[in-house]
C-alpha positions, 0 to 999 in steps of 0.5 A: 909511170902512172897517170897522176905522174903524167898529168903532173909532168904535163902541168910542168911543161905546160908551164915552160910554153908548151899549148898542148899535151896528149896522153895516148899512144901513137897508134891511139892519138893517130887513129883518132885523127888529131891534129897534125905536127911538123915535128916530132921529138924522140929523146932518150930511150923513146927511139925504144918505141920502134920496139923491133924490125917488124914493129918499126913500120907501124909505129912510123906509119902512125907518125906519117899519119899525124904528119905534115907535109915535110915533117922531120923526126928529131932523134937521139938515142941513148945506150941503157949499158 
């Protein structure tokens, strides 16, 4: 997906009531000490961000760095086959 498409998508969801969007990887956003969140939504193929058994802890640690106490991950996977 191009940056132009990402920004067009961000504009669309802003019109639907989303107050802020971030265009970065999870690791970049966690490293930049951005805001904290009480919910993380991983729908569709976003569970693929875990990548592998070795990579999953790194991804989840980045989410934890941005999580408020008692934060939740809401997720639903898809089978691409």
